[in-house]
TORGUMAR-527435 format. One record per residue (C-alpha): residue number from 0; residue in three letters; x, y, z. Coordinates in steps of 0.2 Angstrom, whole numbers, plus 5000, padded with zeros to 4 digits. Example, Ala and Ser with C-alpha at 12.3 -4.5 7.8 and 13.67 -1.06 7.14 Angstrom:
2
resi, resn, X, Y, Z
0, ALA, 5062, 4978, 5039;
1, SER, 5068, 4995, 5036;
This chain:
427
resi, resn, X, Y, Z
0, MET, 4954, 5713, 4885;
1, THR, 4954, 5708, 4904;
2, VAL, 4968, 5714, 4915;
3, SER, 4975, 5696, 4917;
4, ALA, 4975, 5695, 4898;
5, GLN, 4984, 5711, 4896;
6, SER, 4997, 5706, 4908;
7, LYS, 4999, 5689, 4899;
8, ALA, 5001, 5698, 4882;
9, SER, 5013, 5710, 4890;
10, SER, 5024, 5696, 4897;
11, ASN, 5024, 5686, 4880;
12, ALA, 5029, 5702, 4870;
13, ALA, 5046, 5702, 4862;
14, PRO, 5059, 5711, 4872;
15, LYS, 5064, 5728, 4866;
16, SER, 5081, 5730, 4859;
17, LEU, 5094, 5741, 4868;
18, MET, 5094, 5754, 4855;
19, SER, 5075, 5756, 4855;
20, ARG, 5075, 5759, 4874;
21, ILE, 5088, 5773, 4874;
22, LYS, 5083, 5790, 4878;
23, TRP, 5094, 5799, 4866;
24, VAL, 5092, 5817, 4873;
25, ASN, 5096, 5812, 4891;
26, LEU, 5111, 5801, 4885;
27, ILE, 5118, 5815, 4874;
28, ALA, 5116, 5828, 4888;
29, LEU, 5125, 5817, 4901;
30, THR, 5139, 5813, 4889;
31, ILE, 5142, 5829, 4880;
32, THR, 5142, 5840, 4896;
33, PRO, 5157, 5832, 4905;
34, LEU, 5166, 5829, 4889;
35, VAL, 5165, 5847, 4883;
36, GLY, 5169, 5853, 4901;
37, ALA, 5184, 5842, 4903;
38, TYR, 5191, 5847, 4886;
39, GLY, 5188, 5866, 4890;
40, ALA, 5197, 5864, 4907;
41, LEU, 5212, 5857, 4898;
42, TYR, 5215, 5874, 4890;
43, THR, 5207, 5886, 4902;
44, PRO, 5215, 5891, 4919;
45, LEU, 5204, 5890, 4934;
46, GLN, 5203, 5906, 4942;
47, GLY, 5199, 5908, 4961;
48, LYS, 5184, 5918, 4959;
49, THR, 5177, 5906, 4946;
50, LEU, 5181, 5891, 4958;
51, ALA, 5171, 5900, 4972;
52, TRP, 5157, 5904, 4961;
53, SER, 5156, 5886, 4955;
54, ILE, 5156, 5879, 4973;
55, PHE, 5142, 5891, 4977;
56, LEU, 5132, 5885, 4962;
57, TYR, 5135, 5867, 4967;
58, ALA, 5128, 5870, 4985;
59, PHE, 5113, 5881, 4977;
60, ALA, 5109, 5867, 4965;
61, MET, 5111, 5853, 4977;
62, LEU, 5100, 5861, 4990;
63, GLY, 5087, 5864, 4977;
64, VAL, 5086, 5845, 4975;
65, THR, 5090, 5839, 4993;
66, ALA, 5080, 5852, 5003;
67, GLY, 5067, 5856, 4990;
68, TYR, 5064, 5842, 4978;
69, HIS, 5067, 5829, 4991;
70, ARG, 5063, 5834, 5009;
71, LEU, 5050, 5847, 5005;
72, TRP, 5040, 5842, 4990;
73, SER, 5043, 5823, 4990;
74, HIS, 5041, 5820, 5009;
75, ARG, 5033, 5836, 5016;
76, SER, 5045, 5836, 5030;
77, PHE, 5043, 5855, 5033;
78, ILE, 5033, 5870, 5027;
79, ALA, 5042, 5883, 5016;
80, SER, 5038, 5901, 5013;
81, THR, 5035, 5907, 4996;
82, PRO, 5053, 5915, 4995;
83, LEU, 5061, 5899, 5000;
84, GLN, 5051, 5889, 4988;
85, ILE, 5056, 5901, 4974;
86, PHE, 5074, 5899, 4979;
87, LEU, 5073, 5880, 4980;
88, LEU, 5064, 5879, 4963;
89, ALA, 5078, 5889, 4955;
90, GLY, 5091, 5878, 4963;
91, GLY, 5082, 5863, 4956;
92, ALA, 5082, 5871, 4939;
93, CYS, 5101, 5875, 4941;
94, ALA, 5104, 5856, 4945;
95, VAL, 5095, 5851, 4928;
96, GLN, 5086, 5837, 4937;
97, GLY, 5069, 5839, 4929;
98, SER, 5054, 5848, 4938;
99, ALA, 5050, 5847, 4956;
100, TYR, 5034, 5839, 4951;
101, TRP, 5041, 5825, 4941;
102, TRP, 5055, 5822, 4953;
103, ALA, 5044, 5821, 4968;
104, ARG, 5032, 5809, 4959;
105, GLU, 5045, 5797, 4955;
106, HIS, 5053, 5798, 4972;
107, ARG, 5036, 5794, 4981;
108, ALA, 5035, 5779, 4970;
109, HIS, 5052, 5774, 4975;
110, HIS, 5048, 5775, 4993;
111, ARG, 5031, 5766, 4992;
112, TYR, 5038, 5752, 4981;
113, THR, 5056, 5751, 4987;
114, ASP, 5066, 5737, 4978;
115, SER, 5051, 5731, 4969;
116, GLU, 5046, 5731, 4950;
117, LEU, 5036, 5746, 4953;
118, ASP, 5051, 5756, 4960;
119, PRO, 5057, 5768, 4946;
120, TYR, 5075, 5765, 4951;
121, SER, 5075, 5749, 4961;
122, ALA, 5092, 5744, 4968;
123, LYS, 5088, 5726, 4963;
124, ASN, 5092, 5731, 4945;
125, GLY, 5110, 5734, 4949;
126, PHE, 5121, 5749, 4954;
127, LEU, 5123, 5756, 4936;
128, TYR, 5105, 5755, 4933;
129, THR, 5100, 5765, 4949;
130, HIS, 5114, 5778, 4945;
131, LEU, 5112, 5781, 4927;
132, GLY, 5102, 5767, 4918;
133, TRP, 5084, 5773, 4923;
134, ILE, 5088, 5790, 4917;
135, VAL, 5094, 5785, 4899;
136, LEU, 5084, 5769, 4896;
137, LYS, 5065, 5768, 4894;
138, ARG, 5056, 5758, 4906;
139, ASP, 5047, 5741, 4903;
140, ARG, 5033, 5747, 4914;
141, ALA, 5028, 5763, 4923;
142, PRO, 5032, 5767, 4941;
143, GLY, 5019, 5762, 4954;
144, PRO, 5005, 5775, 4957;
145, THR, 5007, 5788, 4970;
146, ASP, 4996, 5803, 4977;
147, VAL, 5003, 5819, 4971;
148, ARG, 4987, 5830, 4973;
149, ASP, 4996, 5842, 4984;
150, LEU, 5009, 5845, 4971;
151, GLN, 4996, 5848, 4958;
152, LYS, 4988, 5861, 4969;
153, ASN, 5005, 5870, 4972;
154, LYS, 5005, 5884, 4959;
155, LEU, 5024, 5887, 4961;
156, VAL, 5028, 5869, 4958;
157, GLN, 5016, 5868, 4943;
158, TRP, 5023, 5885, 4936;
159, GLN, 5041, 5878, 4937;
160, HIS, 5035, 5861, 4929;
161, LYS, 5027, 5870, 4914;
162, ASN, 5041, 5882, 4911;
163, LEU, 5056, 5871, 4914;
164, SER, 5062, 5871, 4896;
165, ILE, 5065, 5890, 4899;
166, LEU, 5072, 5889, 4916;
167, ILE, 5085, 5875, 4913;
168, PRO, 5095, 5885, 4900;
169, ILE, 5094, 5901, 4911;
170, PHE, 5099, 5893, 4928;
171, GLY, 5108, 5878, 4922;
172, TYR, 5120, 5886, 4909;
173, ALA, 5117, 5905, 4906;
174, ILE, 5119, 5912, 4923;
175, PRO, 5133, 5901, 4928;
176, ALA, 5143, 5906, 4913;
177, ILE, 5138, 5925, 4912;
178, VAL, 5142, 5930, 4930;
179, PRO, 5161, 5925, 4929;
180, GLY, 5162, 5933, 4911;
181, TYR, 5153, 5949, 4915;
182, PHE, 5160, 5953, 4932;
183, TRP, 5178, 5947, 4930;
184, GLY, 5180, 5943, 4912;
185, ASP, 5182, 5924, 4914;
186, TRP, 5169, 5919, 4900;
187, ALA, 5178, 5902, 4896;
188, GLY, 5180, 5898, 4914;
189, GLY, 5162, 5902, 4918;
190, PHE, 5156, 5891, 4904;
191, TYR, 5168, 5876, 4907;
192, TYR, 5169, 5876, 4926;
193, ALA, 5154, 5885, 4933;
194, ALA, 5142, 5878, 4920;
195, LEU, 5147, 5861, 4913;
196, LEU, 5159, 5853, 4926;
197, ARG, 5149, 5860, 4940;
198, LEU, 5133, 5853, 4933;
199, THR, 5141, 5836, 4930;
200, CYS, 5146, 5835, 4948;
201, VAL, 5129, 5840, 4954;
202, GLN, 5120, 5827, 4943;
203, HIS, 5131, 5813, 4949;
204, SER, 5130, 5818, 4967;
205, VAL, 5111, 5817, 4965;
206, PHE, 5112, 5800, 4956;
207, CYS, 5122, 5794, 4971;
208, ILE, 5106, 5795, 4982;
209, ASN, 5098, 5782, 4971;
210, SER, 5114, 5771, 4969;
211, LEU, 5128, 5773, 4982;
212, ALA, 5115, 5776, 4996;
213, HIS, 5108, 5759, 4992;
214, TRP, 5124, 5750, 4991;
215, LEU, 5137, 5756, 5003;
216, GLY, 5136, 5756, 5022;
217, ASP, 5126, 5749, 5036;
218, ALA, 5108, 5745, 5039;
219, VAL, 5107, 5753, 5056;
220, PHE, 5088, 5754, 5058;
221, ASP, 5081, 5740, 5046;
222, ASP, 5088, 5728, 5034;
223, LYS, 5072, 5723, 5025;
224, HIS, 5077, 5734, 5010;
225, THR, 5093, 5740, 5002;
226, PRO, 5095, 5758, 5009;
227, ARG, 5111, 5760, 5019;
228, ASN, 5120, 5773, 5030;
229, HIS, 5138, 5779, 5026;
230, LEU, 5148, 5795, 5029;
231, LEU, 5155, 5795, 5011;
232, THR, 5138, 5795, 5003;
233, ALA, 5133, 5809, 5015;
234, VAL, 5148, 5820, 5009;
235, LEU, 5144, 5817, 4991;
236, THR, 5125, 5821, 4992;
237, MET, 5124, 5835, 5004;
238, GLY, 5119, 5824, 5019;
239, GLU, 5108, 5812, 5010;
240, GLY, 5119, 5797, 5014;
241, TYR, 5111, 5792, 5030;
242, HIS, 5098, 5784, 5019;
243, ASN, 5094, 5769, 5030;
244, PHE, 5087, 5781, 5043;
245, HIS, 5078, 5791, 5029;
246, HIS, 5069, 5776, 5022;
247, GLN, 5063, 5771, 5039;
248, PHE, 5058, 5788, 5044;
249, PRO, 5055, 5798, 5028;
250, ILE, 5045, 5812, 5035;
251, ASP, 5059, 5818, 5046;
252, TYR, 5067, 5833, 5040;
253, ARG, 5084, 5826, 5045;
254, ASN, 5094, 5812, 5038;
255, ALA, 5108, 5813, 5051;
256, ILE, 5101, 5813, 5069;
257, LYS, 5118, 5815, 5078;
258, TRP, 5125, 5832, 5080;
259, TYR, 5142, 5827, 5073;
260, GLN, 5135, 5818, 5058;
261, TYR, 5137, 5827, 5041;
262, ASP, 5120, 5834, 5035;
263, PRO, 5121, 5852, 5028;
264, THR, 5104, 5850, 5021;
265, LYS, 5097, 5848, 5039;
266, TRP, 5107, 5863, 5044;
267, PHE, 5100, 5873, 5030;
268, ILE, 5082, 5869, 5034;
269, ALA, 5085, 5872, 5053;
270, MET, 5093, 5889, 5048;
271, SER, 5078, 5894, 5037;
272, ALA, 5066, 5890, 5051;
273, TRP, 5077, 5901, 5063;
274, LEU, 5075, 5915, 5050;
275, GLY, 5057, 5913, 5049;
276, LEU, 5057, 5906, 5031;
277, SER, 5051, 5888, 5035;
278, SER, 5041, 5880, 5049;
279, ASN, 5033, 5864, 5055;
280, LEU, 5049, 5854, 5054;
281, GLN, 5045, 5836, 5056;
282, MET, 5054, 5824, 5068;
283, PHE, 5050, 5806, 5071;
284, PRO, 5047, 5801, 5089;
285, ASP, 5064, 5798, 5097;
286, ASN, 5057, 5782, 5106;
287, GLU, 5053, 5774, 5089;
288, ILE, 5070, 5779, 5082;
289, ARG, 5078, 5771, 5097;
290, LYS, 5067, 5756, 5095;
291, GLY, 5072, 5753, 5077;
292, ARG, 5091, 5754, 5082;
293, LEU, 5088, 5742, 5096;
294, THR, 5079, 5730, 5085;
295, MET, 5093, 5729, 5073;
296, SER, 5106, 5728, 5087;
297, LEU, 5097, 5713, 5094;
298, LYS, 5095, 5705, 5076;
299, LYS, 5114, 5707, 5074;
300, LEU, 5117, 5699, 5091;
301, LYS, 5106, 5685, 5086;
302, ASN, 5116, 5682, 5070;
303, VAL, 5132, 5681, 5081;
304, GLN, 5124, 5670, 5093;
305, ASP, 5118, 5658, 5080;
306, ARG, 5136, 5656, 5074;
307, ILE, 5142, 5651, 5091;
308, LYS, 5143, 5633, 5097;
309, TRP, 5133, 5632, 5113;
310, PRO, 5133, 5617, 5126;
311, VAL, 5120, 5604, 5125;
312, GLU, 5105, 5608, 5134;
313, SER, 5102, 5599, 5150;
314, ASN, 5086, 5591, 5145;
315, HIS, 5096, 5582, 5131;
316, LEU, 5109, 5575, 5142;
317, PRO, 5107, 5557, 5149;
318, VAL, 5103, 5556, 5168;
319, VAL, 5114, 5543, 5177;
320, ASP, 5116, 5537, 5195;
321, TRP, 5131, 5539, 5206;
322, ASP, 5137, 5521, 5204;
323, THR, 5136, 5523, 5185;
324, PHE, 5146, 5539, 5186;
325, GLN, 5159, 5530, 5197;
326, LYS, 5161, 5515, 5186;
327, GLN, 5163, 5526, 5170;
328, SER, 5175, 5537, 5178;
329, GLU, 5187, 5522, 5179;
330, GLU, 5188, 5522, 5160;
331, THR, 5185, 5541, 5156;
332, PRO, 5190, 5556, 5166;
333, LEU, 5173, 5562, 5172;
334, ILE, 5171, 5576, 5185;
335, LEU, 5155, 5581, 5194;
336, ILE, 5152, 5600, 5195;
337, SER, 5135, 5608, 5200;
338, GLY, 5126, 5592, 5196;
339, PHE, 5133, 5590, 5178;
340, ILE, 5145, 5577, 5173;
341, HIS, 5160, 5583, 5163;
342, ASP, 5171, 5574, 5152;
343, VAL, 5188, 5582, 5153;
344, SER, 5197, 5571, 5141;
345, GLY, 5210, 5580, 5131;
346, PHE, 5210, 5595, 5143;
347, GLU, 5222, 5587, 5156;
348, GLN, 5237, 5594, 5148;
349, LYS, 5229, 5611, 5145;
350, HIS, 5223, 5614, 5163;
351, PRO, 5231, 5630, 5169;
352, GLY, 5234, 5622, 5186;
353, GLY, 5242, 5607, 5180;
354, ARG, 5236, 5589, 5176;
355, THR, 5238, 5583, 5193;
356, ILE, 5226, 5595, 5201;
357, LEU, 5213, 5591, 5188;
358, MET, 5215, 5572, 5189;
359, GLN, 5213, 5571, 5208;
360, HIS, 5195, 5576, 5206;
361, VAL, 5190, 5562, 5193;
362, GLY, 5175, 5552, 5199;
363, LYS, 5172, 5565, 5213;
364, ASP, 5161, 5580, 5216;
365, ALA, 5172, 5595, 5212;
366, THR, 5159, 5609, 5214;
367, ALA, 5166, 5617, 5229;
368, ALA, 5184, 5617, 5222;
369, PHE, 5179, 5624, 5206;
370, GLY, 5167, 5637, 5213;
371, GLY, 5179, 5645, 5224;
372, GLY, 5184, 5632, 5237;
373, VAL, 5201, 5631, 5229;
374, TYR, 5201, 5643, 5215;
375, ASP, 5187, 5655, 5209;
376, HIS, 5186, 5652, 5190;
377, SER, 5182, 5665, 5177;
378, ASN, 5167, 5667, 5166;
379, ALA, 5178, 5660, 5152;
380, ALA, 5182, 5644, 5162;
381, TYR, 5163, 5642, 5166;
382, ASN, 5159, 5643, 5147;
383, LEU, 5173, 5631, 5143;
384, LEU, 5167, 5619, 5156;
385, ALA, 5149, 5619, 5150;
386, MET, 5155, 5613, 5133;
387, MET, 5162, 5597, 5142;
388, ARG, 5145, 5592, 5149;
389, VAL, 5141, 5574, 5145;
390, GLY, 5127, 5570, 5158;
391, VAL, 5117, 5574, 5173;
392, LEU, 5119, 5566, 5189;
393, GLU, 5103, 5559, 5197;
394, GLY, 5100, 5569, 5212;
395, GLY, 5113, 5582, 5207;
396, VAL, 5125, 5579, 5222;
397, GLU, 5137, 5565, 5228;
398, HIS, 5128, 5550, 5234;
399, VAL, 5130, 5541, 5251;
400, LYS, 5124, 5523, 5250;
401, PHE, 5107, 5520, 5258;
402, ILE, 5107, 5506, 5270;
403, THR, 5090, 5496, 5272;
404, PRO, 5085, 5491, 5290;
405, SER, 5087, 5472, 5286;
406, GLU, 5105, 5476, 5279;
407, LYS, 5108, 5486, 5295;
408, LEU, 5104, 5471, 5306;
409, ARG, 5115, 5460, 5296;
410, ILE, 5129, 5471, 5298;
411, ILE, 5126, 5473, 5317;
412, GLU, 5125, 5454, 5319;
413, GLN, 5141, 5452, 5308;
414, GLU, 5150, 5464, 5319;
415, ARG, 5145, 5455, 5335;
416, ALA, 5150, 5439, 5328;
417, GLY, 5167, 5446, 5325;
418, GLY, 5168, 5453, 5343;
419, VAL, 5167, 5471, 5338;
420, GLU, 5156, 5482, 5347;
421, PRO, 5146, 5492, 5334;
422, LEU, 5146, 5511, 5335;
423, ARG, 5129, 5518, 5340;
424, PRO, 5122, 5535, 5336;
425, VAL, 5123, 5548, 5350;
426, VAL, 5106, 5551, 5357;
């Protein structure tokens, strides 16, 4: 069967029922974990030490995903030493987010095919799908292909991938519960708070990278795709909320480029480099980053400009001579300023200087008066005046009637006949 025939057969196939698409193991895990944790919390007091341990595990698990799964293995934004890789792989197992190999493969497809059918968690499928649906439902089609040969050669990543079924119970559930139980006797608190509820918070924080980060906020660097920047998302995801920047410059080890923006994952990676545990931290050229921001700023200004009504362009205005301007001014209040004829109808009573001042310039050239001869008008006045343009005066200035030589002789003879000595120019 040819590729086109396979595609046609696939498109004509009957859609699968919802029940047949459910990944029951994932659905049960994501449902039972918060329910049991919440039930246990109703009857188990939260101790201070257990709370501190839970917060530490939350940060440990989140960094395993954000610094490890995401910025290190998905985007190769820095080089990590063996001890740091082991730390991040353990954190990823504590987050119960699958293996680093699987996670990075999916995420590379997400970046390569953003918002398309080949995107494993395309935002075009809706908020709920990108947050949970893609985890609990079988896909209609596989994600787009990506190059993961570097991950296949990484022995630590492959070891975690092969042994994940052992690592998840240990780092996701056992250690979080055993430490509070063994060291300060809070077995129930360790299980309900440090294991189950902490894990629920971690998982939904990570899910927000795919859902909330593509829904809430601003497109600061590009609006072609759905990623957005927002502080709330950054707080919920350990700094992954400046997602519009990240999708434009994915190799950059930072998500937040301003010192005051919340990105603890960036701070962790920078600190690991200072300690000698990582190196080769990637940063996109600042010139290109500023170029992207400027491009979006200009685009937004263009949208604002397109919504504003502007004056008629001069080449679309009729050109009239002085006599026509004078004649039409007798019926309509027209004023000449800087070569343009303006219809001030309806503005007589709104003129700040009063109707009389405005009307005394009807049929005249008021350029000098408007431009500072009487009052130096503001930019707003110039903008408003431009909206009143109705024509262009031929020649651009007030005309003095031209007298032909024959007409000049006639006038002289007429003056002599009347006994009037005509005025002569001074030589």
